[in-house]
PDB file as gemmi writes it, atoms N, CA and C in Angstrom:
CRYST1    1.000    1.000    1.000  90.00  90.00  90.00 P 1                      
ATOM      1  N   MET A   1      58.673 311.964-100.259  1.00  0.00           N  
ATOM      2  CA  MET A   1      59.244 312.610 -99.112  1.00  0.00           C  
ATOM      3  C   MET A   1      60.761 312.456 -99.207  1.00  0.00           C  
ATOM      4  N   ASP A   2      61.463 313.550 -98.989  1.00  0.00           N  
ATOM      5  CA  ASP A   2      62.918 313.426 -99.114  1.00  0.00           C  
ATOM      6  C   ASP A   2      63.524 312.816 -97.857  1.00  0.00           C  
ATOM      7  N   MET A   3      64.731 312.281 -98.038  1.00  0.00           N  
ATOM      8  CA  MET A   3      65.389 311.525 -96.970  1.00  0.00           C  
ATOM      9  C   MET A   3      65.714 312.392 -95.754  1.00  0.00           C  
ATOM     10  N   LYS A   4      66.111 313.634 -95.951  1.00  0.00           N  
ATOM     11  CA  LYS A   4      66.438 314.527 -94.825  1.00  0.00           C  
ATOM     12  C   LYS A   4      65.203 314.756 -93.940  1.00  0.00           C  
ATOM     13  N   LYS A   5      64.098 314.980 -94.594  1.00  0.00           N  
ATOM     14  CA  LYS A   5      62.854 315.242 -93.846  1.00  0.00           C  
ATOM     15  C   LYS A   5      62.430 313.985 -93.061  1.00  0.00           C  
ATOM     16  N   LEU A   6      62.556 312.833 -93.702  1.00  0.00           N  
ATOM     17  CA  LEU A   6      62.215 311.584 -93.062  1.00  0.00           C  
ATOM     18  C   LEU A   6      63.107 311.320 -91.846  1.00  0.00           C  
ATOM     19  N   MET A   7      64.426 311.572 -92.029  1.00  0.00           N  
ATOM     20  CA  MET A   7      65.359 311.377 -90.906  1.00  0.00           C  
ATOM     21  C   MET A   7      65.046 312.313 -89.748  1.00  0.00           C  
ATOM     22  N   LYS A   8      64.690 313.554 -90.067  1.00  0.00           N  
ATOM     23  CA  LYS A   8      64.355 314.519 -89.024  1.00  0.00           C  
ATOM     24  C   LYS A   8      63.108 314.069 -88.254  1.00  0.00           C  
ATOM     25  N   GLN A   9      62.122 313.558 -89.006  1.00  0.00           N  
ATOM     26  CA  GLN A   9      60.896 313.078 -88.345  1.00  0.00           C  
ATOM     27  C   GLN A   9      61.181 311.873 -87.462  1.00  0.00           C  
ATOM     28  N   MET A  10      62.077 311.018 -87.909  1.00  0.00           N  
ATOM     29  CA  MET A  10      62.448 309.846 -87.102  1.00  0.00           C  
ATOM     30  C   MET A  10      63.158 310.287 -85.840  1.00  0.00           C  
ATOM     31  N   GLN A  11      64.044 311.250 -85.939  1.00  0.00           N  
ATOM     32  CA  GLN A  11      64.748 311.749 -84.758  1.00  0.00           C  
ATOM     33  C   GLN A  11      63.758 312.384 -83.770  1.00  0.00           C  
ATOM     34  N   GLN A  12      62.787 313.117 -84.296  1.00  0.00           N  
ATOM     35  CA  GLN A  12      61.773 313.739 -83.436  1.00  0.00           C  
ATOM     36  C   GLN A  12      60.935 312.663 -82.750  1.00  0.00           C  
ATOM     37  N   ALA A  13      60.591 311.625 -83.470  1.00  0.00           N  
ATOM     38  CA  ALA A  13      59.833 310.537 -82.890  1.00  0.00           C  
ATOM     39  C   ALA A  13      60.631 309.834 -81.807  1.00  0.00           C  
ATOM     40  N   GLN A  14      61.926 309.619 -82.030  1.00  0.00           N  
ATOM     41  CA  GLN A  14      62.773 308.985 -81.034  1.00  0.00           C  
ATOM     42  C   GLN A  14      62.899 309.856 -79.783  1.00  0.00           C  
ATOM     43  N   ALA A  15      63.030 311.154 -79.966  1.00  0.00           N  
ATOM     44  CA  ALA A  15      63.115 312.074 -78.834  1.00  0.00           C  
ATOM     45  C   ALA A  15      61.808 312.069 -78.042  1.00  0.00           C  
ATOM     46  N   ALA A  16      60.685 312.040 -78.765  1.00  0.00           N  
ATOM     47  CA  ALA A  16      59.384 312.014 -78.094  1.00  0.00           C  
ATOM     48  C   ALA A  16      59.219 310.717 -77.309  1.00  0.00           C  
ATOM     49  N   ALA A  17      59.629 309.598 -77.900  1.00  0.00           N  
ATOM     50  CA  ALA A  17      59.531 308.304 -77.229  1.00  0.00           C  
ATOM     51  C   ALA A  17      60.410 308.276 -75.978  1.00  0.00           C  
ATOM     52  N   ALA A  18      61.605 308.833 -76.061  1.00  0.00           N  
ATOM     53  CA  ALA A  18      62.499 308.868 -74.908  1.00  0.00           C  
ATOM     54  C   ALA A  18      61.902 309.730 -73.775  1.00  0.00           C  
ATOM     55  N   LYS A  19      61.285 310.826 -74.159  1.00  0.00           N  
ATOM     56  CA  LYS A  19      60.648 311.701 -73.162  1.00  0.00           C  
ATOM     57  C   LYS A  19      59.491 310.971 -72.482  1.00  0.00           C  
ATOM     58  N   ILE A  20      58.712 310.242 -73.264  1.00  0.00           N  
ATOM     59  CA  ILE A  20      57.587 309.473 -72.701  1.00  0.00           C  
ATOM     60  C   ILE A  20      58.108 308.427 -71.731  1.00  0.00           C  
ATOM     61  N   GLN A  21      59.152 307.716 -72.115  1.00  0.00           N  
ATOM     62  CA  GLN A  21      59.708 306.665 -71.239  1.00  0.00           C  
ATOM     63  C   GLN A  21      60.224 307.284 -69.933  1.00  0.00           C  
ATOM     64  N   ASP A  22      60.896 308.418 -70.007  1.00  0.00           N  
ATOM     65  CA  ASP A  22      61.365 309.101 -68.799  1.00  0.00           C  
ATOM     66  C   ASP A  22      60.209 309.521 -67.937  1.00  0.00           C  
ATOM     67  N   ASN A  23      59.157 310.041 -68.548  1.00  0.00           N  
ATOM     68  CA  ASN A  23      57.977 310.488 -67.820  1.00  0.00           C  
ATOM     69  C   ASN A  23      57.304 309.313 -67.110  1.00  0.00           C  
ATOM     70  N   LEU A  24      57.166 308.203 -67.824  1.00  0.00           N  
ATOM     71  CA  LEU A  24      56.551 307.005 -67.226  1.00  0.00           C  
ATOM     72  C   LEU A  24      57.394 306.493 -66.060  1.00  0.00           C  
ATOM     73  N   ALA A  25      58.700 306.527 -66.166  1.00  0.00           N  
ATOM     74  CA  ALA A  25      59.568 306.035 -65.122  1.00  0.00           C  
ATOM     75  C   ALA A  25      59.407 306.875 -63.851  1.00  0.00           C  
ATOM     76  N   ALA A  26      59.084 308.136 -64.008  1.00  0.00           N  
ATOM     77  CA  ALA A  26      58.964 309.042 -62.860  1.00  0.00           C  
ATOM     78  C   ALA A  26      57.602 308.948 -62.192  1.00  0.00           C  
ATOM     79  N   GLN A  27      56.646 308.256 -62.799  1.00  0.00           N  
ATOM     80  CA  GLN A  27      55.302 308.162 -62.243  1.00  0.00           C  
ATOM     81  C   GLN A  27      55.067 306.802 -61.592  1.00  0.00           C  
ATOM     82  N   SER A  28      54.078 306.764 -60.714  1.00  0.00           N  
ATOM     83  CA  SER A  28      53.708 305.485 -60.116  1.00  0.00           C  
ATOM     84  C   SER A  28      52.201 305.453 -59.940  1.00  0.00           C  
ATOM     85  N   VAL A  29      51.701 304.230 -59.848  1.00  0.00           N  
ATOM     86  CA  VAL A  29      50.270 304.011 -59.613  1.00  0.00           C  
ATOM     87  C   VAL A  29      50.113 303.001 -58.478  1.00  0.00           C  
ATOM     88  N   GLU A  30      48.968 303.041 -57.832  1.00  0.00           N  
ATOM     89  CA  GLU A  30      48.676 302.091 -56.772  1.00  0.00           C  
ATOM     90  C   GLU A  30      47.409 301.324 -57.097  1.00  0.00           C  
ATOM     91  N   GLY A  31      47.482 300.022 -56.850  1.00  0.00           N  
ATOM     92  CA  GLY A  31      46.301 299.175 -56.953  1.00  0.00           C  
ATOM     93  C   GLY A  31      45.986 298.646 -55.578  1.00  0.00           C  
ATOM     94  N   THR A  32      44.686 298.578 -55.275  1.00  0.00           N  
ATOM     95  CA  THR A  32      44.294 298.130 -53.932  1.00  0.00           C  
ATOM     96  C   THR A  32      43.239 297.031 -54.026  1.00  0.00           C  
ATOM     97  N   ALA A  33      43.144 296.296 -52.950  1.00  0.00           N  
ATOM     98  CA  ALA A  33      42.114 295.266 -52.793  1.00  0.00           C  
ATOM     99  C   ALA A  33      41.523 295.379 -51.403  1.00  0.00           C  
ATOM    100  N   SER A  34      40.296 295.761 -51.356  1.00  0.00           N  
ATOM    101  CA  SER A  34      39.548 295.849 -50.091  1.00  0.00           C  
ATOM    102  C   SER A  34      40.226 296.752 -49.057  1.00  0.00           C  
ATOM    103  N   GLY A  35      41.112 297.615 -49.496  1.00  0.00           N  
ATOM    104  CA  GLY A  35      41.831 298.484 -48.561  1.00  0.00           C  
ATOM    105  C   GLY A  35      42.821 297.755 -47.675  1.00  0.00           C  
ATOM    106  N   LEU A  36      43.011 296.465 -47.946  1.00  0.00           N  
ATOM    107  CA  LEU A  36      43.897 295.652 -47.107  1.00  0.00           C  
ATOM    108  C   LEU A  36      45.266 295.409 -47.747  1.00  0.00           C  
ATOM    109  N   VAL A  37      45.276 295.400 -49.064  1.00  0.00           N  
ATOM    110  CA  VAL A  37      46.525 295.122 -49.783  1.00  0.00           C  
ATOM    111  C   VAL A  37      46.703 296.246 -50.815  1.00  0.00           C  
ATOM    112  N   THR A  38      47.911 296.821 -50.869  1.00  0.00           N  
ATOM    113  CA  THR A  38      48.222 297.847 -51.832  1.00  0.00           C  
ATOM    114  C   THR A  38      49.492 297.472 -52.590  1.00  0.00           C  
ATOM    115  N   VAL A  39      49.401 297.545 -53.917  1.00  0.00           N  
ATOM    116  CA  VAL A  39      50.562 297.289 -54.777  1.00  0.00           C  
ATOM    117  C   VAL A  39      50.891 298.610 -55.482  1.00  0.00           C  
ATOM    118  N   THR A  40      52.166 298.994 -55.426  1.00  0.00           N  
ATOM    119  CA  THR A  40      52.649 300.187 -56.123  1.00  0.00           C  
ATOM    120  C   THR A  40      53.466 299.748 -57.308  1.00  0.00           C  
ATOM    121  N   MET A  41      53.210 300.355 -58.470  1.00  0.00           N  
ATOM    122  CA  MET A  41      53.949 300.048 -59.706  1.00  0.00           C  
ATOM    123  C   MET A  41      54.449 301.335 -60.314  1.00  0.00           C  
ATOM    124  N   SER A  42      55.567 301.205 -61.043  1.00  0.00           N  
ATOM    125  CA  SER A  42      56.050 302.322 -61.834  1.00  0.00           C  
ATOM    126  C   SER A  42      55.163 302.470 -63.043  1.00  0.00           C  
ATOM    127  N   GLY A  43      55.317 303.565 -63.732  1.00  0.00           N  
ATOM    128  CA  GLY A  43      54.569 303.788 -64.969  1.00  0.00           C  
ATOM    129  C   GLY A  43      54.893 302.758 -66.035  1.00  0.00           C  
ATOM    130  N   HIS A  44      56.019 302.075 -65.860  1.00  0.00           N  
ATOM    131  CA  HIS A  44      56.399 301.008 -66.792  1.00  0.00           C  
ATOM    132  C   HIS A  44      55.774 299.664 -66.417  1.00  0.00           C  
ATOM    133  N   GLY A  45      55.059 299.614 -65.278  1.00  0.00           N  
ATOM    134  CA  GLY A  45      54.395 298.382 -64.899  1.00  0.00           C  
ATOM    135  C   GLY A  45      55.245 297.478 -64.024  1.00  0.00           C  
ATOM    136  N   LYS A  46      56.318 297.981 -63.463  1.00  0.00           N  
ATOM    137  CA  LYS A  46      57.158 297.182 -62.570  1.00  0.00           C  
ATOM    138  C   LYS A  46      56.718 297.411 -61.127  1.00  0.00           C  
ATOM    139  N   ILE A  47      56.541 296.327 -60.377  1.00  0.00           N  
ATOM    140  CA  ILE A  47      56.130 296.438 -58.976  1.00  0.00           C  
ATOM    141  C   ILE A  47      57.274 297.034 -58.160  1.00  0.00           C  
ATOM    142  N   THR A  48      56.953 298.086 -57.413  1.00  0.00           N  
ATOM    143  CA  THR A  48      57.970 298.747 -56.597  1.00  0.00           C  
ATOM    144  C   THR A  48      57.702 298.602 -55.096  1.00  0.00           C  
ATOM    145  N   ALA A  49      56.452 298.270 -54.740  1.00  0.00           N  
ATOM    146  CA  ALA A  49      56.136 298.102 -53.313  1.00  0.00           C  
ATOM    147  C   ALA A  49      54.875 297.249 -53.157  1.00  0.00           C  
ATOM    148  N   LEU A  50      54.806 296.566 -52.029  1.00  0.00           N  
ATOM    149  CA  LEU A  50      53.647 295.781 -51.643  1.00  0.00           C  
ATOM    150  C   LEU A  50      53.408 296.026 -50.152  1.00  0.00           C  
ATOM    151  N   LYS A  51      52.190 296.460 -49.822  1.00  0.00           N  
ATOM    152  CA  LYS A  51      51.833 296.689 -48.427  1.00  0.00           C  
ATOM    153  C   LYS A  51      50.625 295.841 -48.070  1.00  0.00           C  
ATOM    154  N   ILE A  52      50.738 295.146 -46.940  1.00  0.00           N  
ATOM    155  CA  ILE A  52      49.657 294.275 -46.477  1.00  0.00           C  
ATOM    156  C   ILE A  52      49.323 294.701 -45.048  1.00  0.00           C  
ATOM    157  N   LYS A  53      48.087 295.058 -44.824  1.00  0.00           N  
ATOM    158  CA  LYS A  53      47.665 295.439 -43.460  1.00  0.00           C  
ATOM    159  C   LYS A  53      47.573 294.157 -42.629  1.00  0.00           C  
ATOM    160  N   PRO A  54      47.927 294.274 -41.357  1.00  0.00           N  
ATOM    161  CA  PRO A  54      47.926 293.089 -40.491  1.00  0.00           C  
ATOM    162  C   PRO A  54      46.600 292.335 -40.454  1.00  0.00           C  
ATOM    163  N   GLU A  55      45.498 293.056 -40.537  1.00  0.00           N  
ATOM    164  CA  GLU A  55      44.191 292.407 -40.452  1.00  0.00           C  
ATOM    165  C   GLU A  55      43.906 291.559 -41.697  1.00  0.00           C  
ATOM    166  N   ALA A  56      44.713 291.683 -42.741  1.00  0.00           N  
ATOM    167  CA  ALA A  56      44.554 290.856 -43.933  1.00  0.00           C  
ATOM    168  C   ALA A  56      45.165 289.475 -43.756  1.00  0.00           C  
ATOM    169  N   VAL A  57      45.960 289.320 -42.708  1.00  0.00           N  
ATOM    170  CA  VAL A  57      46.688 288.075 -42.516  1.00  0.00           C  
ATOM    171  C   VAL A  57      45.926 287.178 -41.549  1.00  0.00           C  
ATOM    172  N   ASP A  58      45.384 286.120 -42.110  1.00  0.00           N  
ATOM    173  CA  ASP A  58      44.691 285.104 -41.298  1.00  0.00           C  
ATOM    174  C   ASP A  58      45.353 283.775 -41.613  1.00  0.00           C  
ATOM    175  N   PRO A  59      46.102 283.214 -40.651  1.00  0.00           N  
ATOM    176  CA  PRO A  59      46.825 281.976 -40.919  1.00  0.00           C  
ATOM    177  C   PRO A  59      45.907 280.825 -41.365  1.00  0.00           C  
ATOM    178  N   ASP A  60      44.639 280.914 -41.014  1.00  0.00           N  
ATOM    179  CA  ASP A  60      43.713 279.868 -41.393  1.00  0.00           C  
ATOM    180  C   ASP A  60      43.076 280.093 -42.771  1.00  0.00           C  
ATOM    181  N   ASP A  61      43.398 281.242 -43.395  1.00  0.00           N  
ATOM    182  CA  ASP A  61      42.811 281.559 -44.701  1.00  0.00           C  
ATOM    183  C   ASP A  61      43.843 282.266 -45.600  1.00  0.00           C  
ATOM    184  N   VAL A  62      44.895 281.554 -45.904  1.00  0.00           N  
ATOM    185  CA  VAL A  62      45.966 282.095 -46.742  1.00  0.00           C  
ATOM    186  C   VAL A  62      45.429 282.407 -48.142  1.00  0.00           C  
ATOM    187  N   GLU A  63      44.486 281.620 -48.624  1.00  0.00           N  
ATOM    188  CA  GLU A  63      43.917 281.837 -49.967  1.00  0.00           C  
ATOM    189  C   GLU A  63      43.288 283.220 -50.098  1.00  0.00           C  
ATOM    190  N   ALA A  64      42.641 283.690 -49.056  1.00  0.00           N  
ATOM    191  CA  ALA A  64      42.034 285.029 -49.112  1.00  0.00           C  
ATOM    192  C   ALA A  64      43.118 286.091 -49.308  1.00  0.00           C  
ATOM    193  N   LEU A  65      44.224 285.966 -48.627  1.00  0.00           N  
ATOM    194  CA  LEU A  65      45.316 286.927 -48.773  1.00  0.00           C  
ATOM    195  C   LEU A  65      45.892 286.844 -50.202  1.00  0.00           C  
ATOM    196  N   GLU A  66      46.043 285.632 -50.710  1.00  0.00           N  
ATOM    197  CA  GLU A  66      46.543 285.467 -52.060  1.00  0.00           C  
ATOM    198  C   GLU A  66      45.621 286.145 -53.070  1.00  0.00           C  
ATOM    199  N   ASP A  67      44.320 285.991 -52.860  1.00  0.00           N  
ATOM    200  CA  ASP A  67      43.339 286.638 -53.750  1.00  0.00           C  
ATOM    201  C   ASP A  67      43.446 288.162 -53.674  1.00  0.00           C  
ATOM    202  N   LEU A  68      43.593 288.686 -52.463  1.00  0.00           N  
ATOM    203  CA  LEU A  68      43.734 290.136 -52.294  1.00  0.00           C  
ATOM    204  C   LEU A  68      44.959 290.667 -53.018  1.00  0.00           C  
ATOM    205  N   ILE A  69      46.069 289.930 -52.926  1.00  0.00           N  
ATOM    206  CA  ILE A  69      47.295 290.355 -53.598  1.00  0.00           C  
ATOM    207  C   ILE A  69      47.089 290.344 -55.108  1.00  0.00           C  
ATOM    208  N   LEU A  70      46.460 289.291 -55.641  1.00  0.00           N  
ATOM    209  CA  LEU A  70      46.216 289.245 -57.071  1.00  0.00           C  
ATOM    210  C   LEU A  70      45.313 290.378 -57.540  1.00  0.00           C  
ATOM    211  N   VAL A  71      44.274 290.668 -56.797  1.00  0.00           N  
ATOM    212  CA  VAL A  71      43.364 291.753 -57.171  1.00  0.00           C  
ATOM    213  C   VAL A  71      44.098 293.088 -57.168  1.00  0.00           C  
ATOM    214  N   ALA A  72      44.920 293.315 -56.144  1.00  0.00           N  
ATOM    215  CA  ALA A  72      45.684 294.583 -56.069  1.00  0.00           C  
ATOM    216  C   ALA A  72      46.676 294.689 -57.216  1.00  0.00           C  
ATOM    217  N   MET A  73      47.307 293.582 -57.579  1.00  0.00           N  
ATOM    218  CA  MET A  73      48.263 293.580 -58.693  1.00  0.00           C  
ATOM    219  C   MET A  73      47.540 293.858 -60.015  1.00  0.00           C  
ATOM    220  N   GLN A  74      46.394 293.236 -60.196  1.00  0.00           N  
ATOM    221  CA  GLN A  74      45.620 293.464 -61.410  1.00  0.00           C  
ATOM    222  C   GLN A  74      45.146 294.913 -61.508  1.00  0.00           C  
ATOM    223  N   ASP A  75      44.743 295.471 -60.377  1.00  0.00           N  
ATOM    224  CA  ASP A  75      44.294 296.860 -60.353  1.00  0.00           C  
ATOM    225  C   ASP A  75      45.461 297.791 -60.711  1.00  0.00           C  
ATOM    226  N   ALA A  76      46.618 297.570 -60.118  1.00  0.00           N  
ATOM    227  CA  ALA A  76      47.787 298.411 -60.420  1.00  0.00           C  
ATOM    228  C   ALA A  76      48.201 298.252 -61.875  1.00  0.00           C  
ATOM    229  N   THR A  77      48.163 297.039 -62.405  1.00  0.00           N  
ATOM    230  CA  THR A  77      48.534 296.797 -63.785  1.00  0.00           C  
ATOM    231  C   THR A  77      47.596 297.557 -64.732  1.00  0.00           C  
ATOM    232  N   ALA A  78      46.310 297.526 -64.461  1.00  0.00           N  
ATOM    233  CA  ALA A  78      45.359 298.241 -65.295  1.00  0.00           C  
ATOM    234  C   ALA A  78      45.616 299.750 -65.264  1.00  0.00           C  
ATOM    235  N   LYS A  79      45.970 300.260 -64.099  1.00  0.00           N  
ATOM    236  CA  LYS A  79      46.260 301.695 -63.980  1.00  0.00           C  
ATOM    237  C   LYS A  79      47.568 302.055 -64.689  1.00  0.00           C  
ATOM    238  N   ALA A  80      48.564 301.197 -64.597  1.00  0.00           N  
ATOM    239  CA  ALA A  80      49.838 301.428 -65.307  1.00  0.00           C  
ATOM    240  C   ALA A  80      49.611 301.393 -66.814  1.00  0.00           C  
ATOM    241  N   ASP A  81      48.792 300.440 -67.281  1.00  0.00           N  
ATOM    242  CA  ASP A  81      48.464 300.345 -68.702  1.00  0.00           C  
ATOM    243  C   ASP A  81      47.777 301.632 -69.167  1.00  0.00           C  
ATOM    244  N   ALA A  82      46.823 302.109 -68.382  1.00  0.00           N  
ATOM    245  CA  ALA A  82      46.103 303.343 -68.739  1.00  0.00           C  
ATOM    246  C   ALA A  82      47.053 304.527 -68.776  1.00  0.00           C  
ATOM    247  N   LEU A  83      47.980 304.584 -67.831  1.00  0.00           N  
ATOM    248  CA  LEU A  83      48.963 305.653 -67.794  1.00  0.00           C  
ATOM    249  C   LEU A  83      49.819 305.638 -69.068  1.00  0.00           C  
ATOM    250  N   GLN A  84      50.226 304.444 -69.485  1.00  0.00           N  
ATOM    251  CA  GLN A  84      51.033 304.307 -70.696  1.00  0.00           C  
ATOM    252  C   GLN A  84      50.234 304.727 -71.922  1.00  0.00           C  
ATOM    253  N   GLN A  85      48.983 304.324 -71.975  1.00  0.00           N  
ATOM    254  CA  GLN A  85      48.143 304.702 -73.135  1.00  0.00           C  
ATOM    255  C   GLN A  85      47.931 306.196 -73.178  1.00  0.00           C  
ATOM    256  N   ASP A  86      47.695 306.818 -72.023  1.00  0.00           N  
ATOM    257  CA  ASP A  86      47.518 308.264 -71.969  1.00  0.00           C  
ATOM    258  C   ASP A  86      48.791 308.988 -72.432  1.00  0.00           C  
ATOM    259  N   ALA A  87      49.937 308.449 -72.045  1.00  0.00           N  
ATOM    260  CA  ALA A  87      51.214 309.091 -72.359  1.00  0.00           C  
ATOM    261  C   ALA A  87      51.535 309.048 -73.845  1.00  0.00           C  
ATOM    262  N   THR A  88      51.024 308.041 -74.539  1.00  0.00           N  
ATOM    263  CA  THR A  88      51.358 307.876 -75.959  1.00  0.00           C  
ATOM    264  C   THR A  88      50.199 308.209 -76.891  1.00  0.00           C  
ATOM    265  N   ARG A  89      49.057 308.545 -76.338  1.00  0.00           N  
ATOM    266  CA  ARG A  89      47.880 308.832 -77.163  1.00  0.00           C  
ATOM    267  C   ARG A  89      48.153 310.018 -78.106  1.00  0.00           C  
ATOM    268  N   GLY A  90      47.792 309.861 -79.321  1.00  0.00           N  
ATOM    269  CA  GLY A  90      47.894 310.950 -80.284  1.00  0.00           C  
ATOM    270  C   GLY A  90      49.246 311.075 -80.965  1.00  0.00           C  
ATOM    271  N   LEU A  91      50.207 310.278 -80.580  1.00  0.00           N  
ATOM    272  CA  LEU A  91      51.513 310.397 -81.194  1.00  0.00           C  
ATOM    273  C   LEU A  91      51.625 309.610 -82.504  1.00  0.00           C  
ATOM    274  N   GLY A  92      50.819 308.580 -82.640  1.00  0.00           N  
ATOM    275  CA  GLY A  92      50.864 307.784 -83.851  1.00  0.00           C  
ATOM    276  C   GLY A  92      52.157 307.009 -83.996  1.00  0.00           C  
ATOM    277  N   LEU A  93      52.782 306.686 -82.859  1.00  0.00           N  
ATOM    278  CA  LEU A  93      54.028 305.952 -82.912  1.00  0.00           C  
ATOM    279  C   LEU A  93      53.735 304.457 -82.861  1.00  0.00           C  
ATOM    280  N   PRO A  94      54.219 303.705 -83.814  1.00  0.00           N  
ATOM    281  CA  PRO A  94      53.991 302.250 -83.757  1.00  0.00           C  
ATOM    282  C   PRO A  94      54.750 301.656 -82.594  1.00  0.00           C  
ATOM    283  N   GLY A  95      54.132 300.673 -81.957  1.00  0.00           N  
ATOM    284  CA  GLY A  95      54.792 299.964 -80.857  1.00  0.00           C  
ATOM    285  C   GLY A  95      54.648 300.657 -79.507  1.00  0.00           C  
ATOM    286  N   PHE A  96      53.905 301.755 -79.481  1.00  0.00           N  
ATOM    287  CA  PHE A  96      53.701 302.452 -78.208  1.00  0.00           C  
ATOM    288  C   PHE A  96      52.231 302.490 -77.888  1.00  0.00           C  
TER     289      PHE A  96                                                      
END                                                                             
């Protein structure tokens, strides 16, 4: 393969990766736990919001609220991971 062709392919791959990153940044996913706790994440997996319904707060059972938050975060993380995999599927780009 000649060097010009290889360089062009690398530039195309970089442009595609940049487009994917921009697309992921513009998307968000929500993870929920029992409808009481909602975590919103960007397509990059960064938490952008946390909502807790008042009925989830029981001063005598803080552990239950902690569990709900963890479940919502795990749900959102799984959805963000799936979004990332969908965005990069078929490109054959290493590291994505």
